[in-house]
N, C-alpha and C positions, 0 to 999 in steps of 0.2 A: 499760749490758751487762749480757750475761749473769755472771749467778756460778753456781760451779763445783758441783754437785752433792753433796751428801754421797753419794753411790752410791759415791765412792772411799774410802771409809770400809770397805766391805764386800769390797774386794779384801784388802786384809790381813791378811782372816780367813781367807782360804780356801788352802786348803794347796797350795804350789808345788810340784811334783814331777819331779823327775828322771828319765832314760829309764832303767826297768827291763824288760828281757825278761817275767820273770812277770806285767808289770803288763796284759800285753791278750794277745789272741789275733787278731791279725790274720795273714792270707798273707805268706806270705816275695814279695820284690816282685825281680821280673830284667827291670828297664826295658832296652826295645829300642829303639835309635837307628832309625831308618825314612829321615831326611831329616838331611843338612849343607849348605848352600850358603852362598856369601856372597850379599848383598845389594848393598851398594853400600862403595868405601871413601870415606875421608872425613879433611880436615887440619882438625886443630882452630884453633879462630878466637879462643881466647884473649879471651874478653868473658864468661864466667863460667857461660857454661852451655856444652851438648853435647847430640847426637840422645840420650842419657837423661834427658835432665835434667827434662823433666816426668814423672817419674819415675812421680806418682800414676795419672796416665791410660796411656794405652798408645799406641805406637804402629804396633799390629799388627792387622785385625781380618776376617773371613770375613764374608763378606757374597753372597746369592746363588750361592752354592756356590765361592767365589774368595775369592782371600787376597789382601791387600792391606795395603802396610807406606808410612808415610812417612820421608822421612830426610831431613837438614838438608845443607846445600853450604855450603862457606866462599866468596864473594866476591874473588878476589883483586885486591887495591890496592885495598881498600873499608876503614877503620878499623872496630874497633871500637866502638860495641858493636852495632848494628844493619847487621854486617859477613857477613848468612847471607838463604839463599831456601829453601823449603820445596821437597821431592821425593816424588811418587807414584812406589811401584814396585807392578808385579803380578806374580805368579808366575803362570809359563803352562810350555807341557808343552818348552819350550826353556832356560827355567830364568830368571831377576829380569828385569823388563823397566820400564825407567824409561817413564809413560803421561803423564808433565803435571811440570813444573817450573812455579816462580814464573815468570811472563812481565816483571813489572817491579818488583814490593816489592821489600826488604827486611825481615829483624826479625833477632832477636836470640833468641830461642828454639826448640827443638823445635818442630812441630806435632803434637798430638794427632789422633787420629783415632776416629770411633767409628761407630757403624753400625745398621742394620735388619736384621732377619733376612736378609726376600730385596731388602734394599737401600731407600734408596741409601747409599751410604757419605760420610761427612762427614768433613769437615779442620778443625780448629780452629785460622785462623791471627791473626795479631795484627800487621799490616804498619805500620811505622814512617810516622810524617803527616812527617819529617823528609824535605825533597825533595832535600838538597845530599848523596849520597852521599861526599863525601870529610869530610862533618859528623862529627867523630868525638863519644863521648857517646849519650846517651842522646835524650829530646825525649818529647812526646806519639804514642800510637797507636793504631790504631783495629780492635776484635776482627769477625771475620766469620767463616762457615762456609761452608766451599765445599763444595757437592753435586754428586756423582759418579755415574752410574746405572754400576751394577756390569759389566754386560754391553757399555757401553763407554766406560770409561772415559779410553780418549782422545781420545773425542770432545767433549771439552772438561767446562767448570762450569759451574753457575749460584751467584751471591753472594746468600747472606744477611746482612742485616746485624741483628743479633740488637736487642731495642727493652729496655731499661733503667729503672730509675725515677731519671727526670732526666737529667742528664749526666755522667759521671763521670769523672771526670780520669785517663783509662788511658794508661798508659807500657809503655817496652818491657819493664820487670820486671812480665810479669803473673801470675803464680805459678799460672798457671790451672787447671781439672781442669774434665773433659770426660766426662760418663759419659750412657750411655743402655740404655734400657728397649727390648733389640731386640725382643721381640715383642709388644708394646702399641704400637711404634714414637712413642716421646716422648724426649727427651734436656732435659738440662741442664749447664747450662756457670756454673761460678763463675771471677773473678778478683779480683785483690785490688787495692784498692786501699792504698797506701802501707801502716802497720801498723796502719789503726784496725779494719777490714773487709773484707770480700767482695763486692760484689756478684755478683746470682744471676739468670738469666731462664731461665725454663722455655719450652721449645715444646711443645704437646701433639699429638696424634695426628691432628689434625683441620690443622696448620700454622702453627696461634695462636701468639705468643709472649701465652702465659695469664698468667703471673704474672712477676713481678720483687720481687726487694728487696734486705737487705742482710744480710749473716749477721758480729753484731758479737762480735769473740775476749772472750775469757774476762778475767778482771780478774785482773791480777798484786796485787792488795794485800798481799802478804808482801814486794814487792821493794824498795830503797833510796831507790828514786823508783813507786810506785803505776803502772802502766800496762795496756796492752792487751794480751794475750799475744799476738801474730801468730801464725797456725797456717800452716803450708808443705807441702805437698807429699803433702796428701792422699789418700787411697784414699776414693772418692766413689762410689755406687750406688743406681739409681735402682729401683723395683720398685712396680708399680701404685700408683703416684706419691708412694709413700715413699722416702723422701732416707736415708742414711746418708754422715754425714761421719767421716772420723778423720785427726788428723795432727798433725804435731810441732810446740812451740815454736820458733819461730825469729825472736830477738831478740838487741839487743846486748845484752853481758853484761849480767844486769840488778843484780849485786854490786858495788859502789865497789872494795871490798879486793881480787878478782880480777881485776878490768877494768885496775885499776895493773899490779900483778903481771904480766899476761900483754901489754901493752902493753911493759912492761921484755922480757920475752921476745923478744916479734914485733917490734914499733915499732910496733905496728897503732893505733889509735884506735879499732879498732872487733873486733871477734870472736864471733860468733854463738853461742847456748846449744845447742839442738836437744837438751834433756831431759824435755822433757814431753808425754806421750802423750795427746791429747785427742779426745773424739767427742761429736758430737750427733746429732741425726736430726730428722724432723718425719714426722709418720705421713700430712698428705696435703699435699705441694708447694701446692696452689693455695690454703690459708689463707695459706701466709707465714711460718708459725710453728714456729719453732725451739723443741724442748726446751732443758730446763738442761745445760749442759756438763759430762762426766764428765771425770772424770782418771785414763786408764786405769796410766799407770805413768811415776813420776818419778825421776830420779838429779838431783835439783837440789841436793839436801842435801850431794852430795861431789864437782860439776861434774864430772859423768858424761855420759852418751852417749847418745840412743834414736831410733830410726830408723824410722818406720811401714814393714811392707811390703804386705799386701795385707788384705781386706774380701770377704767372700762374704756376701751374705743367704743362708740357709734358707727351704726352704717353709713354716718354720715362722716365720718375720718376728725371728728371733734372728739379729742380725751377730755371725761370726766374724773375728775378729781375729789377724795375726801378724804380729811385729814383732822386733827385737833391742834391747839393750843392752848397755851397758859400764857398769860403775860409778863408776870414777873419771877423771878430768881427771889422768895421772901426771906431768905436769907441775906438779902444785899441790899433790900428796900430801905431799912432807916439809915444807913448809911451813905447809898448812893443814889435814889428817887425815893424819897420820903413820902409826897405826893402820890405816887400809882397805887392805881387801883389794883386790885386781882381780879382777873376773870378768866374763867373756862373757856373753849368754844368747840364743838367740832362742825367743821366748815365745808364747802362743797365749790364747787369751780368748772366749768368748761373751758377749755381752750383747745381752740382750732387757728391750723396754721400759725400756732406761736401766739398771738393773741388772745387773753383772757374775755372771753366775751361774758360771761355768768360768774355770780359769786353771791353764795348766802351764806348765813350762818344758821345750822339745822337747828342748834342744841345750844345753849350759853346760860352760866353760872356766871352773874358779876358780885363782886366782894359787897357785902351789907343786903343783899336783894335775896328775896326768893327762890331758888333754880337748883340745876342738876349738874352733876359733870356727868359728860360721856366721853368712853375712849374706844379704842379698838373700832372704828367703824371700817366695815367690809360689805361692798357690793355684791347684790345677786339681782343679776338681771337676767326676764324669763326670755321665750324662746322668740315671743312677743313683742318684746324689748320694753317691755314694763323695767322700771328701775326702784329695785329697795334698798334699804342702807337695814343691814345690823349691824348693832351695834353694845355695849356694856353700859349700865350706871354705876360708877363705883363710888358714887355719895349722893345722896338725895336729902334736902329736906323732908321733913316731917311734914310741913304747912302746904308743898307740893301733890302730896298725894300718890307720889311716884316712890318707889321703891327700889332698892338696889336688885341689877338682874339685866337680862338682855332682854332689848327690844328691836320692834322693827317698825322703819319708814317710809312709807314710798315717796319715790319726789316726780312731782307732774313732767311734763315735755318742755313746760314752760320754767322747770327747774325751781318750781315753790314745793317746799317740803308738807306732807298731810300728818295726821293724828297720827304720833307715835300711838304701838302696840304692845303692850305686853309678851314674850313670850314664854308659855308658862313651862320651863324646863324645872324637871324634878331637882337636876344637876345644873344650875350657870355657869356657863364658860367665860373665865372672864381674860383671855387670850384665845386665839381659832386663826385658820386656814381653812379655807374654803374649797370645792373644787370646783375653782374659776377658770373660766375662758381665757385668762391669763396664762392657764399651766395647760392649755388643749385639750380641757374637758370639752365635750356641744355645751350648750345650755341647754336650762330646765327648768321648769316650776316650779321642783325641788329644790331646798337652800338645803345643803349638805357641808357638815364641820367637824372638823378636824382639833380638840382644843383641849385643855386644861380645865380637869372637874377641882382640883387640888395641885397641891405640892407636886401630887406623885403619880397620879395619876392622869392619862390621857385617857379623852373619850369621843363618842362619834354621837352625833344628834343629824335627825331631819327632818327638815319643817315644809310647812306649806304653809304660805303668805294670806294664800287666803281663804275668807270664811266657807265658798264652796267652791272649793281647786276640781279644774277638771281631772280629766285621765290624763297622765302625762307619760308616754310611751317612751320618751329620753329619759327619765329616771324612775322607774320601775321601783316595786317596793319590796319585789324580790330583790339580792343580795345583784 
C-alpha cells in the first residue's frame, strides 16, 4: 500500500483565510446568462445512482465546434440495479436532440464523456453481463468506450474494448473516472475494484492502449481495523501524460463506537465516511508509478464530511483544487464531542510537486454567526487562465443579504478570492457538470453547464462571467 505523504503536515501551518474585500483587487463580476435550455427529462432509477452520480467526470463536452451531453434513461419494468441505459444528445439550432441511445444493453450508472478538440467524442459505458433483464441486484460488467464522430454523431459508433492488467472483476458499481487530454489526443480511464484499488488504462495519441496498472488506495493505519481507504468521486486530469487524481474516502464507518451508534439511529449495518480528501499524481503515466498519497483535508476526528469539487492543472504544472467541508456529524455531537462547533467551508488549495503551497477558505459559515453554505464548486478557467469558481448557495441567512442560488467568484493569481456575484439563472442548478478541460473540451470564455433543475429535469446553461465579455470564437453562441 502507498503511504500517506508527510506533505499533509504542511497544510496545517498555512493560513486559512476567509473572504475580506480588502484582500484583493479583482474586477466586479456581472455574469450574463446567454442560454438556458431543457436537455431531457428522467425518472429516478432507485438504484443508488443518478444522472450526476459520475460527479468526478463530466457528461458535457465540446468537440469539433459542437456540444454533446450524455444522459441516463430508466427502463420501465426492469428491476434495479441494472435498470438504465445511456443516451447521447447534441445541441442543434433547433435545441437539444437525441442522436444515439443504447440499443441493447443495461447499466446502473451514468456514462461520462470525454473528447478531443476536433473529435472524436468518447462515451464510457459499463454494460452488465447479466442477460436476464428481470434479474435484480448487480453482477459482472464489461467496460467499453464508444467512439462518435462529432460531424455525424447519429451515424453510429465504434466500440473499443480497453486493455487491462490481467482480467479484473468489474461489476455494476464501477466508480469510474474518465479524463482526456483534448489537445494531445490521449485519455485515461480508472475503474474501481471493490475496496482495494482502482484499475487504470491509458490510450495514447496513436490509438494504442499503451499502459495499464493499479492505483492502490492509501492505508488507514489509524482505524480500529487497519484497512485500505477506498477513494471515490475523484477529479482526474491528464495533460502531457501527467495525471492528477483527487478524491474522497468512501469506506464503511471505520470506528466501531461510532458505527454502533449510527446503527442505533438508522437501523443500517453500513454508513460511509466521506471525511478525508486524498491526492496523488504521476509525472508520466507511461511509467505506471504514482507518487505517495497526500491528505489534503480531513474531518475524521469529529465525524465530519468532505466532498471534492474540481481540479485544474495550471501551465506551471500545479494542481488547483476546490472542495467543501462540514466540521461534524451533528447526530453524534452530544455523545462524542459536545464542545465541537459546526462549520461549513468551501476551500481552495494549490498543490505542486506533491506539496500544498496555498490554502484558502473561500466561503464559510460557522455556527452562531451569519454566513452561507456553499456546495458543488466547479472551476471555470478562461483561455487567458483567469480562474473562476461556480457554486451553489444551498443555505443562506437573511442577515447576509445573500439568497440561495448559483454564484461566481474569481480567484486572483495570488490565490485570493474576489467578490462573489449572483448568476441570474431562471432555473438555478443545484448540481451540475461543466464542459471542463479535464474532459478534453477546449478552454473557453463561456461557462457551459449540464445540471439538475429539479428532481426530473436536466438542463443546460451558458454563462459569460464578465460584465463586457469579448467575442469568444472558442465557444460561439451557435450550437
